[in-house]
Structures are given as C-alpha cells and as structure tokens.
N, C-alpha and C positions, 0 to 999 in steps of 0.2 A: 262835159261833166269835166271838171277840173283838177286832177286829182296829182297830190305832191307825195313822192317813191325817197324816202330816205331809205339811201343807204343801197342808194342807184348802181355804183358802179361793184356789185358786188353778183353772184352767182344768179339767184332770184331777183334781184334788185335789176339787174337787167334786164332779164327776159320782163318782169312786169309792166317795164318803161315800154320796149320793143310791143308787147301785146295792147297794152293802152294805147299808143299810137294807133297799133292797126287798125280798133274797135273806135279810134276816131274821135278820142280824146285828147286835153290840152292837158300835156303831163309838168310837172316843175320838178326836176331831176333834182333831190339835196343830195348832196356828196362833199367829203374832207375834199378830193381831188377833183376839182369840177374840170380841168384842163383834158380829163381822158376821156370826155363824153363826146360822142360828136354833134356837131349838129345836125337838127332835123325841125322839117316842119311841123309846128305847134309842139315843141318841147321851147321851154323855158329850163335853165342850167342855174342852179343855185349853189354857194359853197354854203355848208353847214356841219358843224361837227354836234353830236349830241350829246359832248359833255359843257356844251357852250348855251344854255336855257335862252340867256336873252337873243344872240344868235339865232337861233334853232325856230323862234318865232318869227323873226323876219323871215326866212329861209323859207318858213312855211303859208306863210300873207298871204290872203287874197286864193284861197283852193278849196274847195268843195268837202274834201275827204283827203286822209292822210294814209297813208301804207307802209308800215316799218319792216323794213328788212333787213335790218341793223342781228349784229351776230357776233360772238367771238371771233376779233382779226386772226384773220389764216394772211392775209397778205398775197391770196394766189391769184394770179392770170392766168386766163383761159391761155391765151397765145394763139400759137396754131398748129399747136397737136393735135394726133388723132383723136375722137373720141374714145377710145377705149382706153390708149395710154392717160388721154385726159382723167381722165375717170378716177386711172390711180392714184396720181399726184394730187387732185383735188381730195381722193380721200386721205391719202397723209398729210395733208396742211389741215384738212377739218380736226382730224382726231388729233395732232399738236394743240390747236387752238382750245379746243374743250378739255383737255390737259390743264391748260394754264388761259382762262377765260375771261377774268380782268374782269373789270366790275361796267362794258359796256350794257350788260341790260340791264342790273339793277340800278346804276345809273343814268343813265339814255336813256332810258323807258321815260320815267318819272318827268325828264323833263321837256320831253316829248307831251309827254298829258297838259305838263305848264303851257306850252307855248301853244297846243288846242286852245285849249280854256283863255289864255291871254288874247288867242285871236277870233274868235267864237265858232271854232271846226268841231264839229259836232262830231262826227262820224272818225275813226278812226280802227284801222286795222292792223294787228302784229302778228307779224309770222313767230312763231313758236316750232316745237317739235313734239311729236308723240311720246317724245319719252319721257316729258313732262306727265302721262296718262298715269292713272294708276293701275291701267291693262283691266277694268273689269270689262268696258266694253267690247275685249278682244278674244281672242280664241286662245286655249289653253299656252299653246305654243307659243304665241305673242305675246302673250302676257310675260312670261318666261323672259323672253328674248327682251323686252320692256323692262325687266326688273334687273336684269344680267348688266343693262345699258346704263341705269340711274346707277348702279353701282362703281361700274367704270366712271362715268362721269359726273361725279355725283357735283365738282366744284359748278362745272356748268349748268347742272339743271338747278344745283340752291341759287345762283344767281337769276335763274332766267324766271324760277319762280319766283322770285322776290318781283321780277318785272311784271309776272303773269297778274299776283295778287295787286299790284297798282292797279293796271288797266281795269280789273274786276272791279275794283273800290272808286273808282272813277263814276263820274256822272254823265260822261260822254256814253255813245251809240258805241258801245267798242263792238269787234269781231276779234276772237286770239282761233288764228287756224296754227292748226298743228300739225306738224308734214309728217312723211314716212322720210327714209334718207334717200334724196336728191341725185339727178345725176345728170349728167349731160349729155344729152341725145333731142331729138328731133320731137317735137309735143305731137302730142294722138289725141289732146284731150278724153279720153277714156278714161277716167278716174272715176273714186268714190268720192265725194264730201260730204259731210253733213253732221250734225251732232251724235257724237256716239256712234259715228260710223266705224262700222267694222273694216278694218285694213290690214296689211300687211307690212309691220314696220321696217323690214329691213328689205321689203320688196322695192328698189330703187322705182322713183318716178323722174320724168324729165322734169327740168325747172320750167320750160314755159308751161307743162301741167300745174304745177302749185302755183305761177303767177297768175293763170287763166282764174282758176280757183280765189285768190286774195284780190283780184278786181271783181267777182262777182259778190264776194263780199262787200265789198265798199261801195259798188254802182247799183245790185239787183237786188240783193236776198235779204231782203225784209225780215224774213222769219230766222235769220240767223244772228239780227241784232241782239248783244246783251248775252252770245252762247260762247261757247268752246267747238269748234268745230275741225275737226278730223278729215285729211287729205291725202289718200295713196291709191293702193292698187287691192 
C-alpha cells in the first residue's frame, strides 16, 4: 500500500514512517522541511505545507491513504538525548505548543480534506488526542483528568475540535485516532485501541505504538472506518 504521512518529521510521524516501511508499505513522507528526512528504500520525500492547499494536493498525489500527524508546532527535535531526559524536554515543548496552538489543525485539516477530495483519496486517518473526549467511556478518575486537561489546554482543544468536526462531516472513509500522552520509548505493540476504548489518558504510550495504531486504521481495520478510536494503555 502507498501511504502519505503528513507531519513526517514529528514525534509520531517519524515512527509512522519507520513502522510503515518495516511492514513493507511504500511511503510518501510529506513535511515542510523534507531535507531533514533521511532517504530509504520505498520512501518518497515531498515538500508540503498544510496551509498550502494546492501544494498539499500535489504532495499526496498517487497514494492510497493519508495519515495526518500534524499538531501544534513545538519545534522539538529529539537529537541524541537519553530517553528519560528526552521525554522531559519533549513534554515542556508540547505543553508550550498547546498553550499557543495557532490554527494548524483548524486550517490544516480542511486543506488536507480538500487535497484528498481533489486527488480521489478516500482513506484519511487523523491523529488527535484523548482530551477531545468527553470522558464518558473512561473511569471516574480518568474522566476528571481529561476534564482538567480540557480546561488547561482549551485553546488547543478548540482548534483540534474544529479539525475533528471537519473530518466527521467529510465524505471520506475517515478514522480519528485519539491518543493518550505519548513518550519516547521502545514500542511494545501492547496497547489498547478501538472505538470508546477504556484507556488511561495520562499513562504514556510509546510513539511507535501510536504509530502502529494509525497504520492499522489506514490499512486493515475496516470496523474503524468513520469512527473515533482511542489508543493508549
């Protein structure tokens, strides 16, 4: 399968790219800075900016499915730091980005939808966050945690909610994947995923496990089509 990954230089996007290549897929990595993506077999690298709708259509052309891993820009690069310290730095960067999220989701996702429609791509998977849930499927404690996160990061929630609404209203075969907190760690492939899955929002999930779930949503989980899926532990 030929899969376009938008936001391929981010924490999740990198791992989606790695996992897709590992599973034998052909990958089109789309990023604003394509020069930072190292070449690999079955990997096509294209420049693309989600604020540029016509350019996005060119970037994802001739693919079978699109996975969006975009989010509030944190400008964080993992570098060579040890994983423990790496996660502390990443958390600070993500928190700052969520306080000032901009409109990358509310403007970028509609442009991706338009690009899919223009190029005839039917399957779109959007990475979102568990904080978009109203918490009814979670435990009482985790429902409270989500409620608190929604209050703290209300700007990011509002921007992402607009994006989710646009996806839901589209005619594509979409899947929205709401992930728990993510971390840099080795993937285990031991996670819980599915519509209304009961997960722990603040229990960190490795980026690779989230990436695996996104790929399943794009390639094999027909029961997830046009549904919101939670992924975590």
